[in-house]
C-alpha positions in Angstrom: -32.2 -29.3 0.4 -35.6 -30.5 0.0 -38.1 -28.7 -2.3 -39.9 -27.0 0.6 -36.7 -25.4 2.0 -35.7 -24.3 -1.5 -38.8 -22.5 -2.4 -38.8 -20.8 1.1 -35.2 -19.8 0.1 -35.9 -18.4 -3.2 -39.1 -16.6 -1.8 -36.9 -15.0 0.9 -35.1 -13.1 -2.0 -31.6 -11.6 -1.9 -30.2 -8.5 -0.8 -27.2 -6.9 -2.7 -24.6 -5.2 -0.6 -22.0 -2.9 -1.9 -18.4 -3.7 -0.9 -18.1 0.2 -1.0 -20.4 0.4 1.8 -18.6 -2.4 3.8 -15.4 -1.0 3.1 -16.3 2.5 4.1 -19.1 2.5 6.7 -16.8 3.6 9.7 -15.8 6.6 7.8 -19.5 7.7 6.9 -20.2 7.5 10.9 -21.8 4.1 11.2 -21.0 1.6 14.0 -21.0 -2.0 13.6 -24.5 -2.2 15.0 -25.9 0.6 12.9 -24.6 -1.0 9.7 -26.4 -4.1 10.5 -29.5 -2.1 11.1 -28.9 -0.3 7.6 -28.6 -3.9 6.1 -31.8 -4.9 7.5 -33.7 -1.8 6.6 -32.3 -2.2 2.9 -33.2 -5.9 2.9 -37.0 -5.0 3.7 -36.8 -2.0 1.3 -35.7 -4.5 -1.6 -38.4 -6.8 -0.8 -40.9 -4.0 -1.1 -41.5 -2.9 2.4 -40.0 0.4 3.0 -41.2 1.0 6.4 -40.9 -2.3 8.4 -42.3 -2.6 12.1 -39.4 -2.2 14.6 -40.6 -5.1 16.4 -39.8 -7.4 13.4 -36.4 -5.7 13.2 -35.6 -6.3 16.9 -36.4 -10.1 16.4 -34.3 -10.4 13.7 -31.2 -8.6 15.6 -32.2 -10.1 18.7 -32.3 -6.7 20.5 -35.3 -4.9 22.0 -37.5 -2.6 20.1 -36.5 0.2 22.1 -33.0 -0.2 21.1 -33.9 -0.4 17.3 -35.9 2.8 17.9 -32.8 4.6 19.7 -30.5 3.2 16.8 -32.7 4.8 13.9 -33.0 8.0 15.8 -29.2 8.1 16.0 -29.0 7.5 12.1 -31.6 10.2 11.5 -29.5 12.6 13.8 -26.6 11.7 11.9 -28.3 12.7 8.7 -27.6 9.0 7.3 -31.4 7.9 7.0 -34.5 9.7 6.6 -38.3 9.0 7.2 -40.3 10.6 4.2 -43.9 11.0 4.6 -46.5 11.0 1.7 -49.9 11.5 1.1 -51.9 9.4 -1.3 -55.2 10.3 -3.1 -57.3 9.6 -0.2 -55.6 12.0 1.8 -53.9 9.2 4.1 -50.4 9.4 5.1 -47.5 6.8 4.6 -44.0 6.6 5.7 -41.0 5.0 4.4 -37.4 5.0 5.1 -35.1 6.3 2.8 -31.2 5.7 2.5 -30.4 8.4 -0.1 -28.4 10.4 2.7 -26.2 7.3 3.4 -25.4 6.9 -0.3 -24.8 10.7 -0.5 -22.4 10.7 2.5 -20.8 7.5 1.0 -20.0 9.3 -2.4 -18.8 12.5 -0.7 -16.4 10.3 1.5 -14.9 8.5 -1.6 -14.7 11.6 -3.6 -13.0 13.5 -0.7 -10.3 10.5 -0.5 -9.9 10.5 -4.2 -9.0 14.3 -4.1 -6.7 13.8 -1.0 -5.0 11.1 -3.0 -4.5 13.2 -6.1 -3.1 16.4 -3.7 -0.6 13.8 -1.9 0.5 12.4 -5.1 1.1 15.8 -6.8 2.9 17.2 -3.4 5.1 13.7 -3.8 5.7 14.4 -7.5 6.6 18.2 -6.6 9.0 17.1 -3.8 10.8 14.8 -6.2 11.0 17.4 -9.1 12.8 19.7 -6.4 15.4 16.9 -5.4 15.9 16.1 -9.1 16.9 19.7 -9.6 19.1 19.8 -6.3 20.8 16.6 -7.8 21.4 17.9 -11.0 22.6 21.3 -9.7 24.5 19.6 -7.1 23.5 21.9 -4.5 20.3 23.0 -2.4 17.6 25.1 -4.1 17.2 28.7 -2.5 13.6 29.5 -1.5 13.4 31.8 -4.6 14.2 28.8 -6.8 11.6 26.6 -5.1 9.0 29.4 -5.8 9.9 29.8 -9.2 9.4 25.8 -9.9 6.2 26.0 -7.7 5.1 28.9 -10.2 5.6 26.7 -13.3 3.3 24.1 -11.7 0.5 26.2 -10.2 0.5 29.2 -12.4 1.7 28.3 -15.8 0.5 24.7 -15.5 3.8 23.1 -16.8 3.5 19.2 -16.5 6.1 17.9 -14.3 7.3 15.7 -17.1 7.8 19.1 -19.3 10.0 20.6 -16.8 11.9 17.5 -16.4 13.0 17.6 -20.0 13.8 21.3 -20.0 16.0 20.7 -17.2 17.5 17.7 -18.9 18.2 20.2 -21.9 19.8 22.7 -19.6 22.0 20.2 -18.0 23.2 18.6 -21.1 23.9 22.5 -22.2 25.9 22.5 -18.7 23.8 25.6 -17.8 22.9 25.0 -14.1 20.4 27.7 -13.3 16.6 28.0 -13.6 16.7 31.2 -15.8 17.9 29.0 -18.7 15.2 26.4 -17.9 12.6 29.0 -18.1 13.8 30.1 -21.6 13.3 26.5 -22.5 9.9 26.3 -21.1 9.0 29.8 -22.7 10.3 28.7 -26.1 8.2 25.6 -26.0 5.2 27.3 -24.9 5.4 29.5 -27.9 5.5 26.6 -30.1 2.6 24.9 -28.2 4.7 22.2 -27.2 3.3 20.8 -24.0 4.1 16.9 -24.0 7.0 14.6 -24.1 6.0 13.6 -27.6 5.7 17.2 -28.8 9.2 17.7 -27.5 10.4 14.5 -29.6 8.7 15.8 -32.6 10.4 19.0 -32.2 13.9 17.3 -31.6 13.5 15.4 -34.7 12.5 18.7 -36.7 15.6 20.2 -35.4 17.7 17.5 -36.2 16.5 17.1 -39.9 16.8 20.9 -40.2 20.4 20.8 -39.2 21.3 18.0 -41.1 20.3 20.0 -44.3 22.3 23.0 -43.3 25.6 23.1 -45.3 28.8 24.2 -43.5 31.2 26.5 -45.7 34.7 27.1 -44.4 36.9 30.2 -44.8 39.9 28.3 -44.5 41.7 25.8 -46.6 42.1 23.7 -43.4 39.8 20.9 -42.8 37.2 22.0 -40.4 36.4 19.8 -37.2 32.4 18.8 -37.2 31.4 19.0 -33.5 28.4 16.4 -33.1 25.2 17.9 -31.8 24.1 16.4 -28.5 20.8 14.7 -28.4 19.4 15.9 -24.9 16.2 13.6 -25.1 18.3 10.3 -25.3 18.8 8.9 -21.9 21.5 6.7 -23.1 23.8 9.4 -24.3 27.5 9.4 -22.8 28.5 12.4 -21.0 
């Protein structure tokens, strides 16, 4: 590339296009041609010309000025761009294209998608939790039982992980009903236990307390010690 072309290249400047726009332009309501028009407008704005002539845009896009005007009008109707009019100190008006509405719409679309993904993930986790209860209980859950689990999640705001741990303790105690699981959760709530780490610490405290307790026998015959089952250990044998 010779020096003249290099200088021309550098003088033209650069337009930065977010990949977010390229990824989601259809979802905000842009057609392929409207996307090109938005990029053209952005290139002018980035270069300091925020109200380019439609003739110049039409030559770049190789379409008529009437088509450019119609596309701009369509973007305004979609509330994706706006024309802002300002007055200077001399009272003269000046128009400029604004792309803020497009960025706001793009932000809204992304936010809605993320919220939807969180909802879908939550529903999936809830469904897995129901399936876990049915697997451990060896039977389908009744509608009332499903409602109870839903209340633990929605009303009591118990973490799914915490409910799983309470279920595990109930199963290791061979008690297959939700009332027992509920008592475990209430007991943890009274002790402000809300995470697996806190459950682990409570289990450690209980083991240490049990190890310090002395067992006295009223019989001369040797007593048989029954080991305490560690319900948090996944590797425990049944």
